[in-house]
C-alpha positions in Angstrom: -1.5 -2.6 -33.2 1.8 -1.6 -30.7 1.8 1.9 -29.0 3.8 4.3 -30.6 5.5 6.4 -27.9 8.8 6.9 -28.5 11.2 4.7 -26.2 12.6 7.3 -23.3 15.9 7.7 -21.5 17.7 5.8 -18.3 17.2 9.2 -16.8 14.4 10.1 -18.2 12.5 7.4 -16.2 14.6 8.1 -13.6 13.0 11.7 -13.5 10.3 10.5 -14.2 10.4 7.7 -10.7 12.9 9.6 -8.3 9.9 10.9 -6.4 8.4 7.7 -5.1 12.0 8.6 -3.3 10.0 10.9 -1.1 7.1 9.2 -1.4 7.9 6.1 0.7 10.9 8.2 3.3 6.6 9.0 4.0 5.1 6.0 3.9 8.2 3.5 6.1 7.9 6.1 8.4 4.4 5.4 9.1 4.7 1.7 8.8 7.7 1.5 10.5 7.0 3.8 14.1 2.6 4.6 14.1 2.3 1.1 16.0 5.6 2.1 18.2 3.9 5.8 18.8 0.5 3.9 19.3 1.5 2.1 22.6 3.8 5.0 24.6 0.9 6.9 24.1 -1.2 4.3 25.8 -2.9 1.0 22.9 -2.4 -2.3 24.0 -1.4 -4.5 21.2 -4.9 -5.9 20.3 -6.3 -2.2 20.0 -3.0 -1.6 17.9 -5.2 -3.1 13.8 -8.2 -1.2 14.4 -5.9 2.2 15.1 -4.5 1.2 12.0 -8.0 1.0 9.4 -7.4 4.6 9.1 -5.0 4.6 7.0 -6.0 0.9 5.0 -10.1 3.5 4.7 -8.1 5.8 2.8 -6.2 5.1 0.6 -9.9 3.1 -0.1 -11.4 6.5 -0.6 -9.0 8.9 -1.8 -7.2 6.6 -4.5 -9.9 5.8 -7.1 -11.0 9.0 -6.5 -7.3 11.3 -7.1 -7.2 8.4 -10.0 -11.2 9.8 -11.8 -9.4 12.8 -11.9 -6.4 13.1 -12.7 -7.8 11.1 -15.8 -9.7 13.9 -16.8 -7.3 17.1 -15.3 -4.4 18.9 -17.5 -3.2 22.6 -16.6 0.0 24.0 -16.6 1.8 21.1 -14.5 0.1 18.4 -16.7 -2.2 16.0 -16.0 -0.9 13.6 -12.3 1.6 16.4 -11.5 -0.7 18.4 -10.2 -1.6 16.3 -7.4 2.6 15.1 -6.7 2.6 18.9 -5.6 -0.6 18.9 -3.1 -0.4 15.5 -1.4 3.7 16.0 -1.5 3.1 19.6 1.1 0.4 18.3 2.8 2.4 15.0 3.9 5.0 16.9 5.0 3.2 18.9 7.0 1.2 16.3 8.7 5.2 14.8 9.1 6.0 17.3 10.4 2.7 17.2 13.6 2.3 13.4 13.5 4.9 13.1 16.2 4.2 15.6 18.3 0.7 13.8 18.6 0.0 14.2 22.4 -3.0 11.5 22.6 -3.4 8.2 21.0 -7.1 9.9 19.1 -5.1 13.1 18.1 -2.2 10.3 16.9 -4.7 8.6 15.2 -6.6 11.2 12.9 -3.1 12.3 12.2 -2.5 8.8 10.3 -5.2 9.4 9.0 -4.6 13.3 7.5 -1.1 11.8 6.6 -1.7 8.5 4.5 -4.7 10.7 2.6 -2.0 13.1 1.8 0.5 10.0 0.2 -2.6 8.7 -1.3 -2.4 12.1 -3.0 1.2 11.2 -4.3 1.1 8.1 -5.3 -1.7 7.0 -7.2 -1.0 9.0 -9.4 3.0 8.4 -10.2 1.7 5.1 -10.7 -0.4 6.1 -13.5 2.3 8.4 -14.7 3.8 5.2 -16.0 1.5 3.6 -18.1 0.5 7.4 -19.8 4.5 8.3 -20.7 6.3 4.0 -20.9 5.1 2.8 -24.3 4.5 -1.3 -23.5 7.2 -2.7 -23.4 9.3 -0.4 -20.6 6.4 -1.0 -19.1 8.0 -3.6 -16.1 11.2 -1.0 -16.5 9.4 2.1 -14.8 7.2 0.3 -12.4 10.4 -1.9 -11.4 12.6 1.3 -11.0 9.5 2.9 -8.9 10.7 0.3 -6.7 14.1 0.6 -6.8 12.9 3.9 -5.4 11.0 2.5 -2.9 13.9 0.5 -1.8 16.1 2.8 -1.0 14.1 5.9 0.6 12.7 3.6 3.1 16.4 2.0 4.0 17.2 5.3 4.8 13.5 5.7 6.3 13.9 3.3 8.7 16.6 3.3 9.8 16.1 7.5 10.3 15.5 6.2 14.8 18.5 4.7 14.7 20.8 6.6 13.4 19.7 9.7 15.6 20.2 7.5 18.4 23.3 5.8 17.5 25.2 8.8 15.0 23.8 11.7 16.0 23.2 10.5 19.9 19.6 11.5 20.9 17.3 9.6 22.6 15.6 6.9 21.7 13.5 6.6 24.9 11.5 9.7 27.7 9.3 9.9 29.8 5.8 7.5 29.9 3.9 9.0 27.6 6.2 10.9 24.7 7.4 10.1 21.8 11.5 9.8 22.1 13.3 12.2 20.1 14.4 10.3 17.6 12.1 9.4 16.7 10.5 13.2 15.5 13.5 14.5 14.6 13.0 11.3 12.1 9.8 12.9 10.6 10.8 15.7 10.5 14.0 14.6 8.0 11.5 13.1 5.9 9.2 15.3 5.9 12.1 17.8 3.8 13.1 15.1 1.9 10.0 14.2 0.7 9.3 17.5 -0.7 12.2 18.0 -1.9 12.2 14.2 -4.6 8.5 14.5 -5.6 10.0 18.1 -6.1 12.7 17.1 -8.9 9.9 14.8 -10.5 8.1 17.6 -11.0 10.3 19.4 -12.7 11.8 17.8 -15.0 9.1 15.7 -16.5 6.9 16.1 -18.9 3.6 14.5 -19.9 1.4 14.2 -23.1 -1.7 16.1 -23.3 -4.7 14.6 -23.8 -4.8 15.2 -27.6 -0.9 13.6 -27.9 -2.6 10.0 -25.5 -5.7 9.8 -27.7 -3.7 9.6 -31.1 -1.4 6.9 -29.4 -4.4 5.0 -28.1 -5.7 5.1 -32.0 -3.1 3.3 -32.9 -3.3 0.8 -30.0 -6.5 -0.4 -29.5 -5.0 -3.3 -27.7 -4.8 -1.0 -24.6 -8.7 -2.0 -24.4 -9.8 -4.9 -23.6 -13.2 -6.2 -23.6 -15.3 -5.2 -20.2 -18.9 -5.6 -19.2 -21.4 -1.7 -19.9 -23.0 -0.7 -16.7 -26.7 -1.7 -18.6 -25.5 -5.7 -17.2 -24.9 -4.6 -13.8 -27.5 -5.4 -11.1 -26.6 -2.7 -9.1 -29.4 -3.0 -6.4 -29.2 -7.1 -6.0 -25.8 -6.5 -4.4 -27.1 -4.1 -2.7 -29.4 -6.0 -0.9 -26.9 -9.3 -0.2 -24.6 -7.1 1.4 -27.1 -4.7 3.1 -28.3 -7.8 4.9 -25.3 -9.4 5.3 -23.6 -7.6 6.7 -26.8 -6.6 9.6 -26.3 -10.1 10.2 -23.1 -9.4 11.4 -23.9 -6.9 13.3 -26.9 -8.6 14.7 -24.0 -11.5 16.0 -21.2 -9.0 17.1 -24.1 -7.0 19.6 -26.0 -10.2 20.7 -22.7 -12.7 21.0 -21.2 -10.0 22.4 -18.2 -10.1 20.0 -15.1 -8.5 19.6 -15.5 -4.7 19.3 -13.4 -5.2 15.8 -16.0 -7.3 13.7 -17.8 -3.9 14.1 -15.8 -2.9 11.4 -16.7 -5.9 8.9 -20.3 -5.0 9.5 -19.6 -2.1 8.6 -18.1 -2.2 5.3 -19.9 -5.0 4.4 -23.1 -2.4 4.9 -21.4 0.7 3.5 -20.2 -1.3 0.4 -24.4 -2.1 -0.4 -25.8 1.0 0.2 -22.6 2.1 -2.7 -24.8 -0.3 -4.0 -28.2 0.7 -4.1 -27.1 5.1 -5.2 -25.3 3.1 -8.0 -28.6 2.0 -8.5 -30.4 4.8 -7.9 -28.2 7.4 -10.1 -28.6 4.7 -13.2 -32.4 3.9 -13.0 -32.8 8.0 -13.0 -30.0 7.2 -15.9 -27.1 9.9 -14.2 -24.2 8.0 -15.7 -22.3 10.4 -16.7 -21.3 11.9 -12.7 -17.8 10.7 -11.0 -19.3 9.0 -8.2 -21.3 6.3 -10.4 -18.6 6.4 -12.9 -16.0 4.2 -10.3 -18.8 2.3 -9.0 -19.0 1.5 -12.4 -15.8 0.2 -13.4 -15.5 -1.7 -9.9 -18.2 -4.2 -11.1 -16.8 -3.3 -15.1 -13.3 -3.8 -14.4 -11.0 -6.6 -17.3 -10.7 -10.4 -15.8 -7.6 -9.9 -15.8 -7.7 -7.6 -13.1 -10.6 -9.1 -11.4 -7.4 -12.9 -11.0 -4.5 -10.7 -10.0 -7.1 -8.4 -7.2 -6.3 -12.2 -5.5 -3.3 -11.8 -6.0 -2.8 -8.8 -4.3 -5.6 -9.8 -1.1 -3.3 -12.4 -0.5 -0.4 -10.4 -0.9 -0.9 -7.7 1.1 -3.1 -9.4 4.1 0.7 -10.7 4.4 2.4 -7.4 4.6 -0.4 -6.0 6.8 0.3 -8.2 9.7 4.1 -7.8 9.3 4.1 -4.0 9.3 1.6 -4.2 12.7 2.9 -7.1 14.0 6.7 -7.6 13.6 8.0 -4.5 16.0 5.7 -6.3 19.0 6.9 -9.3 17.7 10.4 -8.8 18.2 10.5 -7.2 20.8 8.3 -9.3 22.6 9.2 -13.2 22.0 13.4 -11.6 20.6 14.2 -9.4 23.2 11.3 -10.2 26.6 10.0 -6.7 27.2 6.2 -5.3 26.4 6.9 -2.7 28.6 6.9 0.5 25.8 9.0 2.7 28.7 12.2 0.2 29.1 15.4 0.0 27.6 15.1 -3.5 26.3 11.3 -2.9 24.2 13.0 0.6 22.5 16.2 -1.5 21.1 14.1 -3.9 19.7 12.2 -1.4 18.6 15.1 0.4 17.1 16.3 -2.9 15.7 12.6 -3.7 13.6 13.7 -0.4 12.2 17.0 -1.4 10.7 15.4 -5.0 10.1 12.6 -2.7 7.7 15.9 -1.1 6.2 17.1 -4.2 5.2 14.1 -5.4 3.7 13.8 -2.8 1.3 17.6 -2.6 0.9 17.1 -6.2 -0.2 13.9 -4.8 -2.6 16.3 -2.5 -4.3 18.4 -5.2 -4.7 15.6 -7.4 -5.8 14.3 -4.4 -8.5 17.5 -4.6 -10.2 17.2 -8.8 -10.7 13.4 -8.9 -11.3 13.4 -7.4 -14.8 16.3 -10.7 -15.5 14.2 -13.2 -14.0 10.9 -11.8 -16.3 13.1 -12.7 -19.3 14.0 -16.1 -18.0 10.7 -17.6 -16.2 7.5 -14.9 -17.1 6.2 -12.7 -15.6 3.9 -15.1 -13.3 5.8 -17.7 -12.0 8.5 -14.4 -11.8 5.9 -13.1 -9.4 5.4 -16.7 -7.8 9.4 -17.6 -6.8 9.2 -14.2 -5.1 5.8 -14.3 -2.8 7.0 -17.8 -1.8 10.6 -16.0 -0.8 8.5 -13.4 1.4 6.2 -16.6 3.1 9.7 -18.0 3.9 10.7 -14.9 4.8 8.4 -14.0 7.5 8.2 -17.6 8.9 11.8 -17.3 9.9 11.1 -15.3 12.8 9.5 -18.0 14.7 12.1 -20.1 14.4 15.1 -17.8 14.6 16.1 -17.1 18.2 19.0 -14.7 17.8 17.6 -11.1 16.8 20.7 -10.4 15.4 20.3 -12.8 12.7 16.5 -12.1 11.8 18.4 -9.5 8.9 18.5 -12.9 6.4 15.1 -13.5 6.5 15.2 -9.9 5.4 16.0 -10.4 1.9 13.4 -13.1 1.5 10.9 -10.2 2.0 12.7 -8.1 -0.3 12.3 -9.9 -3.0 8.4 -10.1 -1.8 7.5 -6.6 -1.1 9.4 -5.5 -4.8 8.1 -8.2 -7.3 4.5 -6.7 -5.8 5.0 -3.1 -6.3 6.3 -4.2 -9.8 4.9 -6.9 -11.6 1.1 -6.8 -10.7 1.2 -3.5 -12.1 3.1 -4.4 -14.8 0.3 -6.9 -15.9 -2.5 -4.7 -14.6 -0.9 -1.9 -17.5 -1.1 -4.0 -20.3 -4.7 -5.0 -19.5 -7.1 -1.8 -19.2 -8.8 0.8 -20.7 -5.4 3.5 -21.6 -8.6 6.1 -20.8 -8.9 5.3 -17.5 -5.9 4.1 -16.5 -6.0 6.6 -13.6 -9.5 5.3 -12.3 -8.4 1.5 -12.5 -5.3 2.4 -10.6 -7.0 3.7 -8.4 -9.8 1.1 -8.5 -6.6 -1.7 -7.9 -5.8 -0.8 -4.9 -9.3 -1.8 -3.0 -7.4 -4.9 -3.1 -4.6 -3.7 -1.5 -7.0 -1.9 0.8 -9.6 -4.3 2.0 -7.1 -7.6 2.7 -5.9 -4.9 5.5 -10.0 -3.6 7.0 -10.1 -7.6 7.2 -6.2 -7.9 8.6 -7.5 -5.1 11.2 -10.5 -6.8 11.9 -9.6 -10.0 12.4 -5.8 -10.6 13.8 -6.6 -9.4 16.1 -9.1 -11.9 17.2 -7.2 -14.7 15.7 -4.4 -14.0 17.7 -6.3 -13.4 21.1 -8.4 -16.8 20.5 -5.6 -18.8 18.4 -2.5 -17.7 20.1 -2.4 -16.8 22.8 -2.6 -13.2 22.6 1.3 -13.2 20.9 1.8 -11.7 18.0 5.3 -13.5 16.3 1.9 -16.0 15.3 0.6 -12.9 13.1 4.0 -13.7 11.2 3.6 -17.1 10.5 -0.1 -15.5 9.0 1.1 -13.9 7.2 3.2 -16.1 5.0 1.0 -18.3 4.4 -0.8 -15.4 3.1 2.2 -14.9 0.6 2.0 -18.8 -0.1 -2.0 -18.6 -1.7 -0.8 -15.1 -3.7 1.9 -17.4 -5.0 -0.3 -19.8 -6.8 -3.1 -17.0 -7.4 -0.8 -15.4 -9.5 -0.3 -18.8 -12.1 -3.9 -18.9 -12.9 -4.2 -14.7 -14.4 -4.6 -13.8 -17.0 -2.7 -11.7 -19.4 -2.0 -9.9 -22.5 2.1 -10.5 -22.6 
C-alpha cells in the first residue's frame, strides 16, 4: 500500500532542507582548509591522512547513536530538531576555535570536536526527509538537500579566496601561523551555519510518534524483511575480526611497517570486541539497550542496504582521496611548490578553494538535472552515469597541466557529488523499516566512514611505495574507485 502522508509544497521542502546550506558551510570549510591548517602547523604530507582520521572515526561513533536517540525522542522541538539546534551551536563554536589552534595536535583535536558537532546536526536531517515526505517525494527532498549543499559549499570553499581578493585580507602569514583569510572564513561560516539551521528549526514541523505510527500501519511495504537477532553469531564474528586484527598488528610491529597500518589493526580488533560485547548481552538476554540494538541492526540490515554499502564504500574512498590530496596535488604538480609559506603554494591552495567551490556549484546545477535523468533511465543507471563523470573529472588532473583549466573537470566531480548525496539515500529510504529510519541512516554512515579510515590507513603508504610520494596519483586512484562504485550500483535491488 502507498503511504498516506500528504505531499509537501515546494517551499515546505525548501524550508525543511535549508539548514543543509549552513551544514555545508562547516563541512566545506573543513574539507577545503584543514589539510592546509595541518601543513601550516608543521604536518608532513604523508602524515595528513592520519590526522584526518578524527573526522570519519567521529562519524562512525556519533551518527548511529544520534540516529537511535532521535528515533526515540519527542519533545517541544519535536523529534529531529533538538539535535539540529545542539549540533549547530557546537559546530559554530568549533569553527571559531579551529583556525586559532596554536599547535598541530590541538588542531587535530578540534577537527574531532567539529566533525562530531556537524554529525549531530547532519544525521537527523537525512532521517527528516524519510519522516516527513511520502515516498514519491523523497528523491526530490534529497535532491533539494544536494542543491543546498552545492550552493553552501560554493561560497564556503571560495571564502579564503574571496577574503583575499575582494576584501584585501592577507592569505599568507609567518611560518606556523594560519592566514587571516582562513580565520575570517571560519568565523563567517559559523554565523551562517547557525542562521541556516535555525531557519529550518523555526519553519519546519514534524509528525508526532502517534501520527507516524498510523502512517506506518498503512504502509507495511516500507518494513522489508530483516534477520532477527537470534540468527546472528556475534562470538564467531568477534573471534574472526579480533584474530585478524592481532595478525595485522603483529605484522606491522614485527616487520616495522608504516604506522598508518596500526589504525587498520585497531579497527579490526575494536570491531571484534564490539561483537563479543553484543554476544555477551545476547547471552544474558539484555537486548533492549541502545548498544545491542544498534549492533544487531548492523548485522540484520536489509539486502538492498548491504548492496548499497559497496556503492558507498567506493564512492567515499574516492571523495576522501580528493579531499585529502587535492591541495598538495595541485600545489606541487601544477604550481611547483610544497613550501607552505611561499606565495606559489598559497596561490595554489586558494585555487583549490575555487575548484572545490566550482564542483559544489556544478553539484547545485546537477541537483536540478538529476530528477530528470532519473525519470529517463532510473535511479541505478543515473547514479552510475554520474559516478563515471566523477571518475573522468579526477583522472583529468594528471592530464591537464594548466591549473586554470582544472575548472572543467569539476563539472564531472560536481555531478558525482550531487548524485552521491541524493540517489543512494533515495534508494535506502524505501528499503529500511520506517520506525528505524534514524538509526539506519546512521548505520549507513558506516559505509562512508570505513573507506575513509581505510584511505587514511593505506593511501599514504601506497603513494610512498608505488608513486614516489606524488599526491597527484591519489586522485587517479580516486577515479578508479568511482568506476568501481558505478559497477556496484548496477547490482542493487531496491524498491522502486
